[in-house]
C-alpha positions in Angstrom: -34.0 45.7 0.6 -30.5 45.6 2.1 -27.8 46.4 -0.5 -24.8 44.1 -0.4 -21.8 45.5 -2.3 -19.6 42.7 -3.6 -17.2 42.5 -6.5 -18.2 39.7 -9.0 -14.7 38.1 -8.4 -15.7 37.7 -4.7 -19.0 36.1 -5.7 -17.0 33.6 -7.7 -15.3 32.3 -4.6 -16.5 29.1 -3.0 -19.4 29.6 -0.6 -20.7 33.1 -1.7 -24.4 32.0 -1.9 -24.1 29.8 1.3 -22.6 32.8 3.2 -25.0 35.5 2.1 -27.1 35.2 5.2 -24.2 34.5 7.6 -23.6 37.3 10.1 -26.0 39.7 8.5 -29.7 40.4 8.0 -29.9 39.6 4.3 -31.7 36.3 3.7 -30.9 34.1 0.7 -34.2 35.0 -0.9 -33.7 38.8 -0.8 -32.4 40.8 -3.8 -28.7 41.7 -3.8 -26.4 43.9 -5.9 -23.2 43.2 -7.7 -20.9 45.2 -9.9 -20.2 44.1 -13.5 -16.4 43.8 -13.9 -16.0 42.9 -17.6 -17.4 43.7 -21.0 -18.9 40.3 -21.8 -22.5 41.6 -21.4 -22.1 44.9 -23.3 -23.8 46.8 -24.8 -26.7 46.1 -22.4 -24.6 46.1 -19.2 -21.4 48.2 -19.3 -18.4 47.4 -17.2 -18.8 49.0 -13.8 -22.6 49.1 -13.7 -24.5 47.7 -10.8 -27.0 44.9 -11.3 -29.7 43.9 -8.8 -30.4 40.2 -8.7 -33.6 38.7 -7.4 -33.1 35.1 -6.3 -36.9 34.6 -6.5 -37.3 36.0 -10.0 -39.1 34.2 -12.8 -36.7 32.8 -15.4 -37.9 33.3 -19.0 -36.2 33.0 -22.4 -34.1 36.0 -22.8 -33.8 36.8 -19.0 -30.5 38.1 -17.7 -29.5 35.7 -15.0 -26.9 35.0 -12.3 -26.1 31.3 -12.5 -23.6 28.6 -11.8 -21.5 27.5 -14.7 -20.4 23.9 -15.2 -17.4 24.4 -12.9 -19.7 25.4 -10.0 -18.6 29.1 -10.3 -21.0 32.0 -10.6 -21.5 33.8 -13.9 -23.7 36.6 -15.3 -25.3 35.8 -18.7 -28.5 35.9 -20.7 -30.4 32.6 -20.7 -31.9 31.2 -24.0 -34.4 28.4 -23.5 -34.7 26.1 -26.6 -36.7 22.9 -26.4 -36.2 22.6 -22.7 -32.4 23.3 -22.9 -30.9 26.2 -21.0 -28.0 28.0 -22.8 -26.1 30.9 -21.1 -24.9 33.4 -23.6 -23.0 36.7 -23.4 -24.5 39.7 -25.2 -21.1 41.0 -26.4 -20.5 39.4 -29.9 -16.8 38.9 -29.3 -17.6 36.4 -26.5 -20.3 34.4 -28.4 -18.1 31.3 -28.6 -18.2 31.1 -24.8 -21.9 30.3 -24.7 -22.7 27.0 -23.0 -25.6 24.8 -21.9 -26.4 24.2 -18.2 -28.1 21.0 -17.1 -31.3 22.8 -15.9 -33.0 25.7 -14.2 -31.5 24.7 -10.8 -28.2 26.2 -11.9 -29.8 29.7 -12.1 -29.4 31.5 -8.8 -31.3 34.6 -9.6 -32.7 37.0 -12.3 -31.4 40.5 -12.9 -34.2 42.9 -12.2 -32.4 46.3 -12.5 -29.2 47.9 -13.7 -27.8 51.2 -12.5 -24.9 53.4 -13.4 -23.5 56.9 -12.6 -26.2 58.6 -14.7 -29.9 58.3 -13.9 -30.6 57.8 -17.6 -28.6 54.6 -17.5 -31.0 53.0 -14.9 -33.2 50.3 -16.2 -35.7 47.8 -14.9 -36.2 44.2 -16.3 -39.2 41.9 -16.0 
């Protein structure tokens, strides 16, 4: 796996997903890494931690995902699947009002499979 270091703000810019394979050896289906830049997913994902996203991961209720929001920008959230509806929610209670529904699974770009931080004890894998 080739590690790509990119700030989430850069990922929010226009053609991030389209350009992932341009000029490099990382294909769109290969896992990639991003850094969390805010506290909306705390306490599970602290600001500054690194997340690994697998574009081929299986989406399940409760998965942490990298998805497009309704404005066609990228966002990191937990997906809740209720009666065929996909709702993206932050884990930090102070952001709960910002949960929203996406039209379908096609808005999900990948599943978070790992998190890493400065201490080895902070590393965690997700199914």
